[in-house]
C-alpha positions in Angstrom: 0.0 0.0 0.0 1.3 3.5 -0.9 0.8 6.1 1.8 1.7 9.7 2.4 3.6 8.9 5.4 5.3 5.9 6.9 3.5 3.9 9.5 5.2 2.2 12.4 3.0 -0.4 14.2 4.1 -2.5 17.1 2.0 -5.5 18.6 2.6 -7.9 21.3 0.2 -10.8 21.9 -0.4 -13.6 24.3 -2.7 -16.4 23.3 -4.1 -18.9 25.8 -6.1 -21.9 24.6 -7.7 -24.9 26.3 -9.9 -27.7 25.3 -12.2 -30.3 26.9 -13.4 -33.5 25.2 -16.3 -35.5 26.7 -16.1 -39.2 25.4 -19.3 -40.9 24.2 -21.4 -43.1 26.4 -20.2 -46.5 27.3 -21.2 -49.4 25.2 -19.7 -48.5 21.9 -19.4 -51.3 19.5 -16.1 -53.3 19.6 -13.9 -52.5 16.6 -15.6 -49.1 15.8 -13.4 -46.3 14.6 -11.7 -44.3 17.2 -13.6 -41.3 18.4 -12.4 -37.9 19.7 -15.6 -37.5 21.7 -19.3 -36.6 21.1 -18.9 -33.2 22.9 -15.9 -30.9 22.5 -15.6 -27.5 24.3 -12.6 -25.2 23.6 -11.7 -22.0 25.0 -9.4 -19.3 23.5 -8.2 -15.9 24.9 -5.8 -13.5 23.1 -4.5 -10.4 24.8 -2.6 -8.0 22.6 -1.0 -4.6 23.1 -0.8 -2.4 20.0 0.8 1.0 19.5 1.0 3.0 16.3 3.0 6.0 15.2 3.0 8.3 12.2 -0.6 7.8 10.9 -0.8 7.2 7.2 -4.3 8.9 6.9 -4.2 12.6 6.5 -5.3 14.4 9.6 -6.0 11.0 11.3 -6.9 11.4 15.0 -7.7 7.7 15.7 -6.4 5.7 18.6 -2.6 5.3 18.8 -2.7 2.6 21.5 -5.0 -0.2 22.5 -5.2 -3.3 24.8 -7.1 -5.6 22.4 -8.9 -8.6 24.1 -10.5 -11.4 22.0 -12.1 -14.3 24.0 -13.8 -17.3 22.3 -15.7 -20.3 23.5 -16.8 -23.1 21.0 -19.0 -26.0 21.6 -19.1 -28.9 19.1 -21.5 -31.8 19.4 -21.7 -35.1 17.4 -19.1 -37.5 16.3 -16.5 -35.9 14.0 -16.6 -39.0 11.7 -20.4 -39.1 11.7 -22.9 -37.6 9.3 -24.2 -34.6 11.5 -22.5 -32.3 14.0 -23.6 -29.0 15.4 -21.4 -26.1 16.5 -21.9 -23.0 18.6 -19.2 -20.4 19.0 -19.3 -17.1 21.0 -16.8 -14.3 20.7 -16.1 -11.3 22.9 -13.8 -8.6 21.4 -13.0 -5.4 23.2 -10.4 -2.6 23.0 -9.4 -1.0 26.3 -6.9 1.7 27.4 -7.2 3.7 24.3 -6.2 7.3 24.1 -8.8 8.2 21.4 -11.8 6.9 19.5 -11.2 4.2 16.9 -11.4 5.3 13.3 -13.6 2.0 12.6 -14.8 0.6 15.9 -16.1 -2.6 14.3 -12.6 -3.6 13.6 -11.8 -3.6 17.3 -14.9 -4.0 19.4 -17.7 -6.5 19.2 -19.1 -7.3 22.6 -20.3 -10.8 23.5 -22.0 -12.1 20.4 -22.6 -15.3 18.3 -19.8 -15.9 15.9 -21.0 -19.3 14.6 -24.3 -21.4 15.0 -24.3 -24.1 12.5 -25.4 -27.6 11.5 -22.8 -29.5 9.6 -23.8 -32.5 7.5 -21.0 -34.7 6.2 -20.7 -38.0 4.2 -19.3 -40.4 6.9 -15.5 -41.0 6.6 -16.0 -44.8 6.1 -18.2 -44.1 3.0 -16.7 -44.9 -0.4 -17.0 -42.6 -3.3 -17.6 -38.8 -3.5 -17.7 -36.8 -0.3 -20.4 -34.3 0.4 -20.6 -31.6 3.1 -23.3 -29.0 3.8 -23.0 -26.4 6.4 -26.1 -24.2 7.3 -26.5 -21.4 9.7 -24.1 -18.7 10.9 -20.5 -19.5 9.6 -17.0 -18.1 9.2 -15.7 -18.6 5.6 -12.2 -19.4 4.5 -11.8 -19.3 0.7 -8.7 -20.3 -1.2 -5.7 -18.4 -0.3 -7.9 -16.4 2.3 -6.9 -13.1 0.6 -10.5 -12.2 -0.3 -12.5 -14.1 2.4 -11.3 -15.5 5.6 -11.8 -16.2 9.3 -9.8 -13.1 10.4 -6.5 -13.8 12.3 -5.1 -10.5 12.9 -8.1 -8.2 13.3 -9.7 -8.2 16.8 -13.2 -8.8 15.4 -14.2 -11.6 13.0 -16.3 -11.8 9.8 -19.3 -14.1 9.8 -22.0 -15.1 7.3 -25.7 -16.4 7.6 -26.3 -18.9 4.9 -25.1 -22.3 3.5 -22.0 -23.7 2.0 -21.9 -26.9 -0.2 -18.6 -28.9 -0.7 -18.2 -31.8 -3.0 -15.0 -33.8 -3.0 -14.2 -36.2 -6.0 -11.2 -37.7 -7.3 -10.8 -34.9 -9.9 -10.8 -32.1 -7.2 -13.1 -30.1 -5.0 -16.0 -27.9 -5.7 -17.4 -25.3 -3.1 -20.6 -23.2 -3.6 -22.1 -20.8 -1.1 -25.0 -18.4 -0.8 -24.8 -16.1 2.3 -25.6 -12.8 3.8 -22.7 -11.0 5.4 -23.2 -10.3 9.1 -22.7 -6.7 10.1 -20.8 -6.1 13.4 -22.6 -4.0 15.9 -20.2 -3.1 18.6 -22.6 -3.3 21.6 -25.8 -5.1 20.2 -26.3 -8.6 18.6 -24.9 -8.6 15.1 -27.4 -9.1 12.3 -27.2 -9.9 8.5 -30.5 -8.2 7.9 -29.0 -5.2 6.0 -25.8 -7.1 4.8 -26.9 -7.8 1.3 -25.9 -11.0 -0.5 -22.5 -12.7 -1.0 -22.3 -15.8 -3.1 -19.9 -17.7 -5.3 -18.1 -20.9 -6.1 -14.6 -22.3 -6.1 -13.1 -25.2 -8.0 -9.8 -26.7 -6.9 -7.8 -29.3 -8.6 -4.6 -31.1 -8.0 -2.4 -31.2 -11.1 0.3 -33.3 -9.4 1.3 -34.0 -5.8 2.8 -30.5 -5.4 0.7 -28.4 -7.8 -2.7 -27.1 -7.2 -4.9 -24.9 -9.4 -8.0 -22.9 -8.3 -10.6 -20.9 -10.1 -13.3 -19.0 -8.4 -16.2 -16.5 -8.8 -17.5 -14.2 -6.0 -20.6 -11.9 -6.2 -21.5 -9.2 -3.8 -24.6 -6.9 -3.7 -24.9 -5.1 -0.5 -27.0 -2.4 1.0 -25.8 1.1 1.6 -24.8 1.3 5.3 -22.9 3.4 7.6 -22.8 6.3 5.0 -21.1 4.0 2.3 -22.2 3.7 -1.2 -23.9 0.5 -2.4 -21.6 -2.1 -3.8 -22.5 -4.5 -6.7 -19.3 -6.3 -7.5 -18.4 -9.5 -9.6 -15.0 -10.9 -8.8 -13.2 -13.6 -10.7 -9.8 -15.1 -10.1 -7.4 -18.0 -10.5 -4.6 -19.3 -8.4 -1.7 -21.7 -9.1 0.3 -23.0 -6.2 3.4 -25.2 -6.0 3.8 -26.6 -2.4 7.2 -26.2 -0.6 9.5 -29.1 -0.5 13.2 -29.3 0.8 15.8 -28.2 -1.8 13.2 -27.3 -4.5 11.8 -24.0 -5.7 8.2 -23.4 -4.8 5.8 -20.5 -5.5 2.3 -19.1 -6.0 0.6 -17.0 -8.5 -2.9 -15.4 -8.0 -4.6 -13.1 -10.3 -8.0 -11.4 -9.6 -10.4 -9.2 -11.7 -13.3 -7.2 -10.3 -15.9 -4.9 -11.9 -19.3 -3.6 -11.1 -20.9 -0.5 -9.6 -20.1 1.5 -6.4 -23.1 3.7 -5.9 -23.6 5.5 -9.2 -19.9 5.0 -10.4 -18.5 2.3 -12.5 -15.9 0.1 -10.7 -13.0 -1.9 -12.0 -10.0 -3.3 -10.1 -7.4 -6.0 -10.5 -4.8 -7.7 -8.3 -1.8 -9.8 -8.9 0.3 -11.7 -6.4 3.5 -13.6 -7.3 5.8 -15.2 -4.8 8.7 -17.6 -5.0 10.4 -19.6 -2.3 13.1 -22.1 -1.6 13.2 -24.5 1.4 16.6 -25.5 2.9 17.1 -28.9 4.3 15.0 -29.5 7.3 
């Protein structure tokens, strides 16, 4: 990103995580597949101190320091190898000890809210042939390289979607299709997707050889005007070729994205190209 001034940002984070697995009831059939439990509860807490100097936005008066707290609790019910599981995840994100208001509060603050509430149907792992998976409810969504849609790692709050995701795994590759409504973050009230518009698309992934994977995808976004921003109607198409790392061999990745549509009353066009090369030394 080009900016008028240089930005210096420092962050120090501590992550604490814990999990609890409750085994299934006694009387399981002898010789059945191993199970990791029918009820799994996990806790995660991240505390991070951030400071920023030399704002890159002109006349920016946003916060220059924050104690960012993000806490999660996830409950998963059902056998992981079975055909149906349920998942409920709560998240509480807060920004404390700030010296000014945030430029975008929804990036930092989202008091106790539902991050995921979903039913997940899967073809059992011991079933031969194609594998089918269907997720319905409130979900987080990782797509491809995670550059365009992802379960946020760095940001204190997390994107979620209400809808359905279908996945089909066959010998030739993987197909994913989804139809969702983006969930809009409300910093103090329950989040809602009522005014989030629509986000849909599909992704095709195929392995060309053990190290090379190719992807192609389409994403559509029609959202409502909110928070003083113009309505977006975007179509995005992209492709990605990845060579997985391996000791003493060159690896790399190329991803190209094209986007067009409307931003309010204006025509919109954008493109993106990512190229990277790497080399792994002996392990």
